[in-house]
N, C-alpha and C positions, 0 to 999 in steps of 0.2 A: 607957436606951434609945438615945440617940444614940450613945454609945460603941459599943454592941453592933452597931447598924446599920453604923458605920463599919468595925467589924472584919470583919463579913460582907462587905462590899464589897472589903475589901483581900484577902480570901481568894479571892473569885471572881475578882479580877483576876489573881492570881498563877496560878490554875488554867487561864485562859483563855490567858495568856502560854506556859505549858508545853505546851499542846496545840498551839499555832501553831508553836512551835519544833519540835516532833517531826514535823510534817506537812512542814515545809521539810526536815527532814533526810532523811526517807524519799523525798522527790522527788529529792533530789539524788543519793541511793543508786540509785534507779531509773533515772536518766538515764545513769550510768555503766555499769548493767547493758545498757542498750539499746546503748550505742556499743561495749561490748565483744563483743556478741553480732553486731552487724553487721560488726565487724572480722574475724570468722572465726577468730580465734587460739583454739589449743588450751585455753587457759585461761579461755576464756570461759563463764560459767555456763550450764547448761541452761536452756532457755526459748526462746520465739519471738523470732527476730531481727526488727528493724525492717526495712521495705523498704529495699532497697539504693539508695544514691544515689551519684553521682560523688564527693561530699564525703567520706562515710564510707568508701568503698572506698579513695580516695585517701589518707585518714588511714591506712589499714591499710598500703598500700604503702609510705608513709613510714616506719612502724615496721619493717616487714620490710627495706627496703632502706636503712636509715639508714647503714650502713657504706659504701655505693657511692657515691662522690664524683661529684658532677656530673650524677646521673641525676635527671630529673624524678619527682615524686612521682605524677603521673598518666601512665601508660604509654600512653594514648591520645593524649596530646599530642605523642608523638615522630613520629607520622606523620600526613599529613592524609588526608581521605577521597579528595581528588583524586589525591594520589600513589598511594594504594594502589589506587585503580580504574585508572589509568593503567598501573601496572605489570602488571596482568593484562589488559591490551588495551583497556581503556575499553568492552567491550561491555555492561557492567552497572555501575551505581553501588554501590559498597561503603561502608557506613557505620558509623562506630565504634558499639559496642553498650554502651560504657561500661567501665570497669575491672572485672575480674572478681571476684567476692567468693568464688571457690572456690580460686583460685590466686593466690598472692602475686604481685604486680607483673606483671599479665597483661592484654592487650587483643586483642579481636577485631573486625575489620571484616568485614561480612558483607552479602551479598545472597541471595536466594532459591537462586541458582546456584553462587555461588562465596564463599569467604572467605579472609582472612589473618589470622594470629594472631602476635603477638609476646609473648614471655614471658621472665622470668628463669629461670635455670638454676643450681642450686647445684653446688659444686665435684664432689661425689661423683656426681651424675647426668650432668655432663658427661663425667667419666672414662669412666662406664659405657656412655654412648651411642655415644662414640667408638671404643671398644674391643670393642663388641658385634659378634660375627661374623654376626648377622643382618642387618646393615646395611653396604654398601660406603661407605667413608669417603675422600673426595677432598680434599686440601688446596685452599683458595681464598685467592689472595693479594690484597693491596690491601683488606681488609676488617679494620679494627680493629688488635687485636694478634695476630690470627690466626683463620682460619675453616675449617670443614671441612663439605662438602656431604655429607650422607647420603641413601641411597637404599636401598631394599630390595635385598638381595643376591640374591634369588630372581629378581626380575623387573624392578628398576630403577624401582619405582613409589614413590609416597608419599616424595617428597623432603622434607627439612627441613635448613636450614642454621644451624649452631651457630657462634657468634663470640663473641669475647671483647673488651670494651673496658674499659681500667683493670683493677680488680678484680672486675668483673662478667662472667658469662656469660650468653648469651642464645641464643634459638632463635626462629627466624621460619620459618612455614609458609605455603605459598601453594597453594590448592586452586582449580583453574579450573573444576572441574564436580564437584559433590558426588556425582554419580550414577555418575562414572567410577571403576573400581577397577583399569584396567591402567595401563600406562605411558605411554599415547598423550599425556598432557599433562605429562609430566615435563619436556621442554625448556623450555616456557613457564613452568612453576611454578618451576623451578630459575632461570631467567632473572629472574624476578619477584622471588624471594627474595633474590638476590644485590643486584639493583638497589635494593631497599627497605632492605637491611641497610647498604648504603654510605651511603643518606640519614640511617638511623637512628644511625650511629656519630657525627655531628656533635652530635646532641641528647643523647648518652649520655655526653658528656664526653670524646670521643676526638680 
């Protein structure tokens, strides 16, 4: 009887140990899936992504921009809220909304009235944008390795500045009034874009 009891206890102990190990493995696998979903990469498995945070988005941007030397992992660290607000005249305070989870290496600073966005641009998109006949492209000197100011060819509205620092291409867009659709704010917006790009170059490894 004593021998039988000891044998049963040993079997129970082994079963319990196997159950615990399986649970731990499942938890580790689940954590990886949540991180992949939060990163927004094409290889992420289908499912509900965890709420976006600066740390998860920063990790995603690090993976996407690993080949760009000297660039911060967090795009929102390139410019301060005060710098962005001042560039658009200081009438409203623009606050960083956190790294984008939809675009690789992108940040937006915004208020109810205005916003500024900074994002990375791949080689193909940079070439397409600068050659697109729908936009007027004007070279701008003194910003990184070269910059081009884009505006709509039809009416001079919707300015956006493309610039290069090292191996990376970037776009910065300033919108002084979300409700405006004409070119009345273009001078102020282009001035803000170029001023902020000059500030950003130093943080981007230029």
